[in-house]
Each structure stands twice: as C-alpha cells, then as structure tokens.
N, CA, C, O and CB atoms as a CASP TS submission, in Angstrom:
PFRMAT TS
TARGET T0000
AUTHOR 0000-0000-0000
METHOD Language model
MODEL 1
PARENT N/A
ATOM      1  N   MET     1      86.525 195.759 155.657  1.00  0.00           N
ATOM      2  CA  MET     1      85.258 195.720 156.312  1.00  0.00           C
ATOM      3  C   MET     1      85.412 195.171 157.691  1.00  0.00           C
ATOM      4  O   MET     1      86.035 194.122 157.856  1.00  0.00           O
ATOM      5  CB  MET     1      84.277 194.919 155.529  1.00  0.00           C
ATOM      6  N   THR     2      84.878 195.821 158.694  1.00  0.00           N
ATOM      7  CA  THR     2      84.971 195.312 160.004  1.00  0.00           C
ATOM      8  C   THR     2      83.695 194.552 160.256  1.00  0.00           C
ATOM      9  O   THR     2      82.768 194.535 159.447  1.00  0.00           O
ATOM     10  CB  THR     2      85.209 196.421 161.032  1.00  0.00           C
ATOM     11  N   GLU     3      83.687 193.890 161.473  1.00  0.00           N
ATOM     12  CA  GLU     3      82.480 193.017 161.829  1.00  0.00           C
ATOM     13  C   GLU     3      81.199 193.977 161.960  1.00  0.00           C
ATOM     14  O   GLU     3      80.070 193.536 161.746  1.00  0.00           O
ATOM     15  CB  GLU     3      82.753 192.175 163.288  1.00  0.00           C
ATOM     16  N   GLN     4      81.418 195.231 162.302  1.00  0.00           N
ATOM     17  CA  GLN     4      80.231 196.039 162.531  1.00  0.00           C
ATOM     18  C   GLN     4      79.655 196.581 161.205  1.00  0.00           C
ATOM     19  O   GLN     4      78.477 196.936 161.150  1.00  0.00           O
ATOM     20  CB  GLN     4      80.564 197.199 163.481  1.00  0.00           C
ATOM     21  N   GLU     5      80.447 196.646 160.172  1.00  0.00           N
ATOM     22  CA  GLU     5      79.972 197.207 158.900  1.00  0.00           C
ATOM     23  C   GLU     5      79.074 196.078 158.208  1.00  0.00           C
ATOM     24  O   GLU     5      79.436 194.903 158.155  1.00  0.00           O
ATOM     25  CB  GLU     5      81.251 197.661 157.945  1.00  0.00           C
ATOM     26  N   PRO     6      77.992 196.500 157.738  1.00  0.00           N
ATOM     27  CA  PRO     6      77.241 195.466 156.929  1.00  0.00           C
ATOM     28  C   PRO     6      77.858 195.346 155.497  1.00  0.00           C
ATOM     29  O   PRO     6      78.486 196.264 154.970  1.00  0.00           O
ATOM     30  CB  PRO     6      75.675 195.860 156.819  1.00  0.00           C
ATOM     31  N   ARG     7      77.620 194.117 154.907  1.00  0.00           N
ATOM     32  CA  ARG     7      78.156 193.824 153.659  1.00  0.00           C
ATOM     33  C   ARG     7      77.592 194.683 152.518  1.00  0.00           C
ATOM     34  O   ARG     7      76.412 195.033 152.532  1.00  0.00           O
ATOM     35  CB  ARG     7      77.945 192.426 153.394  1.00  0.00           C
ATOM     36  N   VAL     8      78.442 195.027 151.521  1.00  0.00           N
ATOM     37  CA  VAL     8      77.838 195.721 150.427  1.00  0.00           C
ATOM     38  C   VAL     8      77.565 194.788 149.372  1.00  0.00           C
ATOM     39  O   VAL     8      78.345 193.870 149.117  1.00  0.00           O
ATOM     40  CB  VAL     8      78.663 196.818 149.937  1.00  0.00           C
ATOM     41  N   THR     9      76.434 194.988 148.711  1.00  0.00           N
ATOM     42  CA  THR     9      76.032 194.124 147.625  1.00  0.00           C
ATOM     43  C   THR     9      75.594 195.043 146.494  1.00  0.00           C
ATOM     44  O   THR     9      75.094 196.141 146.738  1.00  0.00           O
ATOM     45  CB  THR     9      74.890 193.124 148.055  1.00  0.00           C
ATOM     46  N   ILE    10      75.784 194.589 145.244  1.00  0.00           N
ATOM     47  CA  ILE    10      75.240 195.264 144.031  1.00  0.00           C
ATOM     48  C   ILE    10      74.589 194.263 143.215  1.00  0.00           C
ATOM     49  O   ILE    10      75.154 193.269 142.761  1.00  0.00           O
ATOM     50  CB  ILE    10      76.311 195.988 143.210  1.00  0.00           C
ATOM     51  N   THR    11      73.333 194.582 143.044  1.00  0.00           N
ATOM     52  CA  THR    11      72.363 193.468 142.426  1.00  0.00           C
ATOM     53  C   THR    11      71.904 194.195 141.042  1.00  0.00           C
ATOM     54  O   THR    11      71.322 195.279 141.073  1.00  0.00           O
ATOM     55  CB  THR    11      70.900 193.059 143.531  1.00  0.00           C
ATOM     56  N   PRO    12      72.189 193.563 139.905  1.00  0.00           N
ATOM     57  CA  PRO    12      71.513 194.056 138.617  1.00  0.00           C
ATOM     58  C   PRO    12      70.218 193.526 138.544  1.00  0.00           C
ATOM     59  O   PRO    12      70.051 192.316 138.698  1.00  0.00           O
ATOM     60  CB  PRO    12      72.249 193.681 137.344  1.00  0.00           C
ATOM     61  N   TYR    13      69.171 194.374 138.302  1.00  0.00           N
ATOM     62  CA  TYR    13      67.834 194.103 138.110  1.00  0.00           C
ATOM     63  C   TYR    13      67.509 193.707 136.654  1.00  0.00           C
ATOM     64  O   TYR    13      67.901 194.508 135.805  1.00  0.00           O
ATOM     65  CB  TYR    13      67.065 195.263 138.531  1.00  0.00           C
ATOM     66  N   PRO    14      66.917 192.706 136.260  1.00  0.00           N
ATOM     67  CA  PRO    14      66.609 192.472 134.909  1.00  0.00           C
ATOM     68  C   PRO    14      65.883 193.785 134.146  1.00  0.00           C
ATOM     69  O   PRO    14      64.859 194.309 134.585  1.00  0.00           O
ATOM     70  CB  PRO    14      65.690 191.194 134.890  1.00  0.00           C
ATOM     71  N   ASP    15      66.438 194.137 133.182  1.00  0.00           N
ATOM     72  CA  ASP    15      65.890 195.383 132.483  1.00  0.00           C
ATOM     73  C   ASP    15      65.679 196.562 133.292  1.00  0.00           C
ATOM     74  O   ASP    15      64.789 197.384 133.073  1.00  0.00           O
ATOM     75  CB  ASP    15      64.626 195.110 131.873  1.00  0.00           C
ATOM     76  N   GLY    16      66.561 196.624 134.277  1.00  0.00           N
ATOM     77  CA  GLY    16      66.358 197.817 135.165  1.00  0.00           C
ATOM     78  C   GLY    16      67.688 198.242 135.853  1.00  0.00           C
ATOM     79  O   GLY    16      68.732 197.918 135.288  1.00  0.00           O
ATOM     80  N   PRO    17      67.742 198.873 136.916  1.00  0.00           N
ATOM     81  CA  PRO    17      68.967 199.386 137.625  1.00  0.00           C
ATOM     82  C   PRO    17      69.811 198.431 138.304  1.00  0.00           C
ATOM     83  O   PRO    17      69.505 197.245 138.418  1.00  0.00           O
ATOM     84  CB  PRO    17      68.608 200.328 138.594  1.00  0.00           C
ATOM     85  N   PHE    18      70.933 198.970 138.780  1.00  0.00           N
ATOM     86  CA  PHE    18      71.796 198.225 139.767  1.00  0.00           C
ATOM     87  C   PHE    18      71.275 198.819 141.182  1.00  0.00           C
ATOM     88  O   PHE    18      71.178 200.025 141.407  1.00  0.00           O
ATOM     89  CB  PHE    18      73.525 198.492 139.489  1.00  0.00           C
ATOM     90  N   ILE    19      71.004 197.946 141.962  1.00  0.00           N
ATOM     91  CA  ILE    19      70.618 198.204 143.417  1.00  0.00           C
ATOM     92  C   ILE    19      71.871 198.054 144.205  1.00  0.00           C
ATOM     93  O   ILE    19      72.504 197.000 144.159  1.00  0.00           O
ATOM     94  CB  ILE    19      69.478 197.192 143.971  1.00  0.00           C
ATOM     95  N   VAL    20      72.262 199.087 144.941  1.00  0.00           N
ATOM     96  CA  VAL    20      73.424 199.093 145.809  1.00  0.00           C
ATOM     97  C   VAL    20      72.969 199.071 147.182  1.00  0.00           C
ATOM     98  O   VAL    20      72.187 199.942 147.565  1.00  0.00           O
ATOM     99  CB  VAL    20      74.316 200.268 145.572  1.00  0.00           C
ATOM    100  N   ARG    21      73.392 198.134 147.988  1.00  0.00           N
ATOM    101  CA  ARG    21      72.958 198.048 149.421  1.00  0.00           C
ATOM    102  C   ARG    21      74.223 198.028 150.310  1.00  0.00           C
ATOM    103  O   ARG    21      75.137 197.238 150.073  1.00  0.00           O
ATOM    104  CB  ARG    21      72.056 196.729 149.687  1.00  0.00           C
ATOM    105  N   GLY    22      74.261 198.835 151.253  1.00  0.00           N
ATOM    106  CA  GLY    22      75.439 198.879 152.167  1.00  0.00           C
ATOM    107  C   GLY    22      76.129 200.209 151.950  1.00  0.00           C
ATOM    108  O   GLY    22      75.674 201.121 151.260  1.00  0.00           O
ATOM    109  N   SER    23      77.355 200.225 152.659  1.00  0.00           N
ATOM    110  CA  SER    23      77.942 201.595 152.714  1.00  0.00           C
ATOM    111  C   SER    23      79.061 201.696 151.671  1.00  0.00           C
ATOM    112  O   SER    23      80.182 202.109 151.965  1.00  0.00           O
ATOM    113  CB  SER    23      78.506 201.928 154.168  1.00  0.00           C
ATOM    114  N   ALA    24      78.711 201.303 150.450  1.00  0.00           N
ATOM    115  CA  ALA    24      79.630 201.566 149.214  1.00  0.00           C
ATOM    116  C   ALA    24      79.825 203.015 148.974  1.00  0.00           C
ATOM    117  O   ALA    24      78.858 203.776 149.000  1.00  0.00           O
ATOM    118  CB  ALA    24      79.040 200.945 147.895  1.00  0.00           C
ATOM    119  N   GLN    25      81.097 203.459 148.730  1.00  0.00           N
ATOM    120  CA  GLN    25      81.318 204.827 148.427  1.00  0.00           C
ATOM    121  C   GLN    25      81.248 204.889 146.842  1.00  0.00           C
ATOM    122  O   GLN    25      81.905 204.150 146.109  1.00  0.00           O
ATOM    123  CB  GLN    25      82.732 205.353 149.048  1.00  0.00           C
ATOM    124  N   LEU    26      80.322 205.918 146.389  1.00  0.00           N
ATOM    125  CA  LEU    26      80.199 206.183 144.990  1.00  0.00           C
ATOM    126  C   LEU    26      80.988 207.403 144.593  1.00  0.00           C
ATOM    127  O   LEU    26      80.955 208.422 145.283  1.00  0.00           O
ATOM    128  CB  LEU    26      78.770 206.347 144.620  1.00  0.00           C
ATOM    129  N   ILE    27      81.732 207.306 143.435  1.00  0.00           N
ATOM    130  CA  ILE    27      82.684 208.282 143.073  1.00  0.00           C
ATOM    131  C   ILE    27      82.167 208.746 141.579  1.00  0.00           C
ATOM    132  O   ILE    27      81.814 207.909 140.749  1.00  0.00           O
ATOM    133  CB  ILE    27      84.256 207.647 143.125  1.00  0.00           C
ATOM    134  N   ASP    28      82.158 210.124 141.323  1.00  0.00           N
ATOM    135  CA  ASP    28      81.918 210.533 139.965  1.00  0.00           C
ATOM    136  C   ASP    28      83.100 210.444 138.992  1.00  0.00           C
ATOM    137  O   ASP    28      84.186 209.985 139.346  1.00  0.00           O
ATOM    138  CB  ASP    28      81.445 211.886 139.989  1.00  0.00           C
ATOM    139  N   ASP    29      82.866 210.873 137.816  1.00  0.00           N
ATOM    140  CA  ASP    29      83.953 210.668 136.789  1.00  0.00           C
ATOM    141  C   ASP    29      85.087 211.533 137.018  1.00  0.00           C
ATOM    142  O   ASP    29      86.068 211.386 136.289  1.00  0.00           O
ATOM    143  CB  ASP    29      83.466 210.908 135.398  1.00  0.00           C
ATOM    144  N   ARG    30      85.099 212.536 138.052  1.00  0.00           N
ATOM    145  CA  ARG    30      86.185 213.354 138.386  1.00  0.00           C
ATOM    146  C   ARG    30      86.846 213.035 139.682  1.00  0.00           C
ATOM    147  O   ARG    30      87.679 213.783 140.193  1.00  0.00           O
ATOM    148  CB  ARG    30      85.765 214.683 138.392  1.00  0.00           C
ATOM    149  N   GLY    31      86.427 211.829 140.236  1.00  0.00           N
ATOM    150  CA  GLY    31      86.937 211.291 141.525  1.00  0.00           C
ATOM    151  C   GLY    31      86.454 211.902 142.781  1.00  0.00           C
ATOM    152  O   GLY    31      87.042 211.841 143.861  1.00  0.00           O
ATOM    153  N   ARG    32      85.314 212.506 142.541  1.00  0.00           N
ATOM    154  CA  ARG    32      84.656 213.104 143.768  1.00  0.00           C
ATOM    155  C   ARG    32      83.557 212.252 144.209  1.00  0.00           C
ATOM    156  O   ARG    32      82.880 211.641 143.383  1.00  0.00           O
ATOM    157  CB  ARG    32      84.113 214.522 143.516  1.00  0.00           C
ATOM    158  N   PRO    33      83.318 212.168 145.584  1.00  0.00           N
ATOM    159  CA  PRO    33      82.361 211.321 146.250  1.00  0.00           C
ATOM    160  C   PRO    33      80.973 211.841 145.794  1.00  0.00           C
ATOM    161  O   PRO    33      80.782 213.049 145.646  1.00  0.00           O
ATOM    162  CB  PRO    33      82.544 211.352 147.851  1.00  0.00           C
ATOM    163  N   ILE    34      80.049 210.957 145.582  1.00  0.00           N
ATOM    164  CA  ILE    34      78.605 211.332 145.329  1.00  0.00           C
ATOM    165  C   ILE    34      77.874 211.099 146.567  1.00  0.00           C
ATOM    166  O   ILE    34      77.908 209.990 147.100  1.00  0.00           O
ATOM    167  CB  ILE    34      77.944 210.523 144.160  1.00  0.00           C
ATOM    168  N   GLU    35      77.199 212.098 147.071  1.00  0.00           N
ATOM    169  CA  GLU    35      76.517 212.066 148.246  1.00  0.00           C
ATOM    170  C   GLU    35      75.326 211.113 148.242  1.00  0.00           C
ATOM    171  O   GLU    35      74.481 211.267 147.361  1.00  0.00           O
ATOM    172  CB  GLU    35      76.122 213.380 148.558  1.00  0.00           C
ATOM    173  N   ARG    36      75.173 210.099 149.185  1.00  0.00           N
ATOM    174  CA  ARG    36      74.079 209.231 149.294  1.00  0.00           C
ATOM    175  C   ARG    36      73.132 209.851 150.461  1.00  0.00           C
ATOM    176  O   ARG    36      73.617 210.388 151.457  1.00  0.00           O
ATOM    177  CB  ARG    36      74.599 207.718 149.599  1.00  0.00           C
ATOM    178  N   HIS    37      71.841 209.735 150.260  1.00  0.00           N
ATOM    179  CA  HIS    37      70.974 210.088 151.315  1.00  0.00           C
ATOM    180  C   HIS    37      70.170 208.740 151.765  1.00  0.00           C
ATOM    181  O   HIS    37      69.297 208.786 152.631  1.00  0.00           O
ATOM    182  CB  HIS    37      69.994 211.283 150.826  1.00  0.00           C
ATOM    183  N   ARG    38      70.470 207.781 151.234  1.00  0.00           N
ATOM    184  CA  ARG    38      69.866 206.429 151.598  1.00  0.00           C
ATOM    185  C   ARG    38      70.866 205.441 151.667  1.00  0.00           C
ATOM    186  O   ARG    38      71.891 205.568 150.997  1.00  0.00           O
ATOM    187  CB  ARG    38      68.827 205.959 150.632  1.00  0.00           C
ATOM    188  N   ARG    39      70.661 204.347 152.494  1.00  0.00           N
ATOM    189  CA  ARG    39      71.579 203.229 152.510  1.00  0.00           C
ATOM    190  C   ARG    39      71.508 202.211 151.336  1.00  0.00           C
ATOM    191  O   ARG    39      72.460 201.515 150.985  1.00  0.00           O
ATOM    192  CB  ARG    39      71.366 202.517 153.745  1.00  0.00           C
ATOM    193  N   THR    40      70.244 202.201 150.756  1.00  0.00           N
ATOM    194  CA  THR    40      70.039 201.473 149.503  1.00  0.00           C
ATOM    195  C   THR    40      69.669 202.445 148.390  1.00  0.00           C
ATOM    196  O   THR    40      68.772 203.275 148.535  1.00  0.00           O
ATOM    197  CB  THR    40      68.939 200.397 149.666  1.00  0.00           C
ATOM    198  N   VAL    41      70.398 202.318 147.253  1.00  0.00           N
ATOM    199  CA  VAL    41      70.140 203.170 146.088  1.00  0.00           C
ATOM    200  C   VAL    41      70.019 202.485 144.875  1.00  0.00           C
ATOM    201  O   VAL    41      70.594 201.402 144.760  1.00  0.00           O
ATOM    202  CB  VAL    41      71.126 204.126 145.920  1.00  0.00           C
ATOM    203  N   ALA    42      69.306 202.984 143.871  1.00  0.00           N
ATOM    204  CA  ALA    42      69.126 202.444 142.575  1.00  0.00           C
ATOM    205  C   ALA    42      70.039 203.263 141.606  1.00  0.00           C
ATOM    206  O   ALA    42      69.908 204.481 141.486  1.00  0.00           O
ATOM    207  CB  ALA    42      67.607 202.485 142.160  1.00  0.00           C
ATOM    208  N   LEU    43      70.965 202.538 140.925  1.00  0.00           N
ATOM    209  CA  LEU    43      71.799 203.319 139.904  1.00  0.00           C
ATOM    210  C   LEU    43      71.290 203.057 138.491  1.00  0.00           C
ATOM    211  O   LEU    43      71.055 201.915 138.094  1.00  0.00           O
ATOM    212  CB  LEU    43      73.347 202.916 139.983  1.00  0.00           C
ATOM    213  N   CYS    44      71.128 204.136 137.754  1.00  0.00           N
ATOM    214  CA  CYS    44      70.686 204.064 136.288  1.00  0.00           C
ATOM    215  C   CYS    44      71.739 203.167 135.613  1.00  0.00           C
ATOM    216  O   CYS    44      72.936 203.264 135.882  1.00  0.00           O
ATOM    217  CB  CYS    44      70.604 205.582 135.546  1.00  0.00           C
ATOM    218  N   ARG    45      71.192 202.209 134.641  1.00  0.00           N
ATOM    219  CA  ARG    45      72.037 201.759 133.695  1.00  0.00           C
ATOM    220  C   ARG    45      71.494 201.872 132.297  1.00  0.00           C
ATOM    221  O   ARG    45      72.109 201.375 131.353  1.00  0.00           O
ATOM    222  CB  ARG    45      72.382 200.455 134.001  1.00  0.00           C
ATOM    223  N   CYS    46      70.501 202.432 132.160  1.00  0.00           N
ATOM    224  CA  CYS    46      69.893 202.623 130.781  1.00  0.00           C
ATOM    225  C   CYS    46      70.475 203.925 130.238  1.00  0.00           C
ATOM    226  O   CYS    46      70.510 204.086 129.019  1.00  0.00           O
ATOM    227  CB  CYS    46      68.249 202.688 130.818  1.00  0.00           C
ATOM    228  N   GLY    47      70.925 204.847 131.052  1.00  0.00           N
ATOM    229  CA  GLY    47      71.386 206.112 130.511  1.00  0.00           C
ATOM    230  C   GLY    47      70.326 207.224 130.213  1.00  0.00           C
ATOM    231  O   GLY    47      70.643 208.304 129.714  1.00  0.00           O
ATOM    232  N   ALA    48      69.140 206.911 130.531  1.00  0.00           N
ATOM    233  CA  ALA    48      68.035 207.898 130.060  1.00  0.00           C
ATOM    234  C   ALA    48      67.384 208.472 131.447  1.00  0.00           C
ATOM    235  O   ALA    48      66.326 209.097 131.366  1.00  0.00           O
ATOM    236  CB  ALA    48      66.804 207.078 129.038  1.00  0.00           C
ATOM    237  N   SER    49      67.924 208.292 132.552  1.00  0.00           N
ATOM    238  CA  SER    49      67.475 208.959 133.725  1.00  0.00           C
ATOM    239  C   SER    49      67.662 210.434 133.833  1.00  0.00           C
ATOM    240  O   SER    49      68.744 210.892 133.464  1.00  0.00           O
ATOM    241  CB  SER    49      68.085 208.383 134.791  1.00  0.00           C
ATOM    242  N   ALA    50      66.808 211.179 134.262  1.00  0.00           N
ATOM    243  CA  ALA    50      66.938 212.723 134.415  1.00  0.00           C
ATOM    244  C   ALA    50      67.608 213.012 135.745  1.00  0.00           C
ATOM    245  O   ALA    50      67.922 214.166 136.039  1.00  0.00           O
ATOM    246  CB  ALA    50      65.479 213.485 134.364  1.00  0.00           C
ATOM    247  N   ILE    51      67.839 211.959 136.575  1.00  0.00           N
ATOM    248  CA  ILE    51      68.511 212.279 137.847  1.00  0.00           C
ATOM    249  C   ILE    51      69.634 211.429 138.054  1.00  0.00           C
ATOM    250  O   ILE    51      69.851 210.953 139.168  1.00  0.00           O
ATOM    251  CB  ILE    51      67.619 212.168 139.000  1.00  0.00           C
ATOM    252  N   LYS    52      70.443 211.176 136.972  1.00  0.00           N
ATOM    253  CA  LYS    52      71.713 210.333 137.096  1.00  0.00           C
ATOM    254  C   LYS    52      72.689 210.867 138.073  1.00  0.00           C
ATOM    255  O   LYS    52      72.923 212.075 138.109  1.00  0.00           O
ATOM    256  CB  LYS    52      72.426 210.218 135.764  1.00  0.00           C
ATOM    257  N   PRO    53      73.305 209.975 138.913  1.00  0.00           N
ATOM    258  CA  PRO    53      73.384 208.555 138.622  1.00  0.00           C
ATOM    259  C   PRO    53      72.201 207.716 139.010  1.00  0.00           C
ATOM    260  O   PRO    53      72.187 206.514 138.746  1.00  0.00           O
ATOM    261  CB  PRO    53      74.532 208.020 139.265  1.00  0.00           C
ATOM    262  N   TRP    54      71.244 208.290 139.607  1.00  0.00           N
ATOM    263  CA  TRP    54      70.044 207.543 140.210  1.00  0.00           C
ATOM    264  C   TRP    54      69.054 207.149 139.210  1.00  0.00           C
ATOM    265  O   TRP    54      68.873 207.866 138.225  1.00  0.00           O
ATOM    266  CB  TRP    54      69.324 208.378 141.248  1.00  0.00           C
ATOM    267  N   CYS    55      68.381 206.035 139.388  1.00  0.00           N
ATOM    268  CA  CYS    55      67.349 205.613 138.535  1.00  0.00           C
ATOM    269  C   CYS    55      66.068 206.399 138.779  1.00  0.00           C
ATOM    270  O   CYS    55      65.707 206.663 139.925  1.00  0.00           O
ATOM    271  CB  CYS    55      67.126 204.164 138.706  1.00  0.00           C
ATOM    272  N   ASP    56      65.420 206.753 137.762  1.00  0.00           N
ATOM    273  CA  ASP    56      64.162 207.427 137.968  1.00  0.00           C
ATOM    274  C   ASP    56      62.912 206.562 137.202  1.00  0.00           C
ATOM    275  O   ASP    56      61.809 207.075 137.015  1.00  0.00           O
ATOM    276  CB  ASP    56      64.320 208.989 137.374  1.00  0.00           C
ATOM    277  N   GLY    57      63.183 205.444 136.868  1.00  0.00           N
ATOM    278  CA  GLY    57      62.214 204.617 136.146  1.00  0.00           C
ATOM    279  C   GLY    57      62.151 204.706 134.736  1.00  0.00           C
ATOM    280  O   GLY    57      61.377 203.961 134.134  1.00  0.00           O
ATOM    281  N   THR    58      62.857 205.512 134.130  1.00  0.00           N
ATOM    282  CA  THR    58      62.761 205.883 132.727  1.00  0.00           C
ATOM    283  C   THR    58      63.032 204.573 131.948  1.00  0.00           C
ATOM    284  O   THR    58      62.424 204.471 130.882  1.00  0.00           O
ATOM    285  CB  THR    58      63.799 207.067 132.336  1.00  0.00           C
ATOM    286  N   HIS    59      63.766 203.658 132.272  1.00  0.00           N
ATOM    287  CA  HIS    59      64.189 202.396 131.753  1.00  0.00           C
ATOM    288  C   HIS    59      62.902 201.693 131.145  1.00  0.00           C
ATOM    289  O   HIS    59      62.915 201.123 130.054  1.00  0.00           O
ATOM    290  CB  HIS    59      64.891 201.519 132.906  1.00  0.00           C
ATOM    291  N   LYS    60      61.748 201.796 131.997  1.00  0.00           N
ATOM    292  CA  LYS    60      60.484 201.233 131.585  1.00  0.00           C
ATOM    293  C   LYS    60      59.930 201.727 130.361  1.00  0.00           C
ATOM    294  O   LYS    60      59.445 200.962 129.527  1.00  0.00           O
ATOM    295  CB  LYS    60      59.545 201.413 132.558  1.00  0.00           C
ATOM    296  N   LEU    61      59.983 203.092 130.198  1.00  0.00           N
ATOM    297  CA  LEU    61      59.419 203.838 129.142  1.00  0.00           C
ATOM    298  C   LEU    61      60.349 203.769 127.869  1.00  0.00           C
ATOM    299  O   LEU    61      59.893 203.885 126.732  1.00  0.00           O
ATOM    300  CB  LEU    61      59.193 205.290 129.613  1.00  0.00           C
ATOM    301  N   SER    62      61.582 203.588 128.120  1.00  0.00           N
ATOM    302  CA  SER    62      62.504 203.649 126.960  1.00  0.00           C
ATOM    303  C   SER    62      62.626 202.232 126.312  1.00  0.00           C
ATOM    304  O   SER    62      63.095 202.104 125.181  1.00  0.00           O
ATOM    305  CB  SER    62      63.944 204.184 127.417  1.00  0.00           C
ATOM    306  N   GLY    63      62.187 201.159 127.064  1.00  0.00           N
ATOM    307  CA  GLY    63      62.238 199.864 126.433  1.00  0.00           C
ATOM    308  C   GLY    63      63.698 199.258 126.709  1.00  0.00           C
ATOM    309  O   GLY    63      64.092 198.337 125.993  1.00  0.00           O
ATOM    310  N   PHE    64      64.460 199.736 127.680  1.00  0.00           N
ATOM    311  CA  PHE    64      65.650 199.243 128.043  1.00  0.00           C
ATOM    312  C   PHE    64      65.633 197.680 128.383  1.00  0.00           C
ATOM    313  O   PHE    64      64.847 197.218 129.210  1.00  0.00           O
ATOM    314  CB  PHE    64      66.102 200.048 129.155  1.00  0.00           C
ATOM    315  N   ARG    65      66.563 196.898 127.679  1.00  0.00           N
ATOM    316  CA  ARG    65      66.628 195.511 128.029  1.00  0.00           C
ATOM    317  C   ARG    65      68.101 195.041 128.371  1.00  0.00           C
ATOM    318  O   ARG    65      69.081 195.611 127.892  1.00  0.00           O
ATOM    319  CB  ARG    65      66.049 194.689 126.870  1.00  0.00           C
ATOM    320  N   THR    66      68.188 193.974 129.223  1.00  0.00           N
ATOM    321  CA  THR    66      69.561 193.560 129.560  1.00  0.00           C
ATOM    322  C   THR    66      69.443 192.004 129.363  1.00  0.00           C
ATOM    323  O   THR    66      68.370 191.402 129.362  1.00  0.00           O
ATOM    324  CB  THR    66      70.052 194.030 131.131  1.00  0.00           C
ATOM    325  N   ASP    67      70.710 191.416 129.191  1.00  0.00           N
ATOM    326  CA  ASP    67      70.790 189.997 129.232  1.00  0.00           C
ATOM    327  C   ASP    67      70.698 189.342 130.619  1.00  0.00           C
ATOM    328  O   ASP    67      70.439 188.147 130.766  1.00  0.00           O
ATOM    329  CB  ASP    67      72.016 189.613 128.611  1.00  0.00           C
ATOM    330  N   ARG    68      70.916 190.161 131.579  1.00  0.00           N
ATOM    331  CA  ARG    68      70.868 189.653 133.155  1.00  0.00           C
ATOM    332  C   ARG    68      70.091 190.719 133.884  1.00  0.00           C
ATOM    333  O   ARG    68      69.887 190.616 135.094  1.00  0.00           O
ATOM    334  CB  ARG    68      72.456 189.481 133.915  1.00  0.00           C
TER
END
C-alpha cells in the first residue's frame, strides 16, 4: 500500500453483510477478479442473496444471525 492509496477495511455488520471499503481486489472461486462498480461494497454472508457476492438485504427476511 502506498501513501496515496486509502486503507482497506472489512467490517462485519451484526446480522448482516461484510462492508468492504477501499481498493481491495475481490476474486471468485476460479481465481478471476470480480468487477466492482463502487469503492464501498456489501458482501453477502447469509448465502441467500440473489446477486451474490453482493448483499441484497435478504438476510433481514431470512432471519440470518451472527455472533458478531
């Protein structure tokens, strides 16, 4: 990371997605980059999103719960 690059953070939201801020590169299960259209993205962790890997809010309807 250079001085010009902002820090990358990944924040787990209680009972919700991981929020990724910064220029982290996301890779799919085949090792291919996943194109991002925003600097901050929400990644699904409930497994029920219709637009994986992105969160679509389905965790609220499915009753998804986390310890953190």
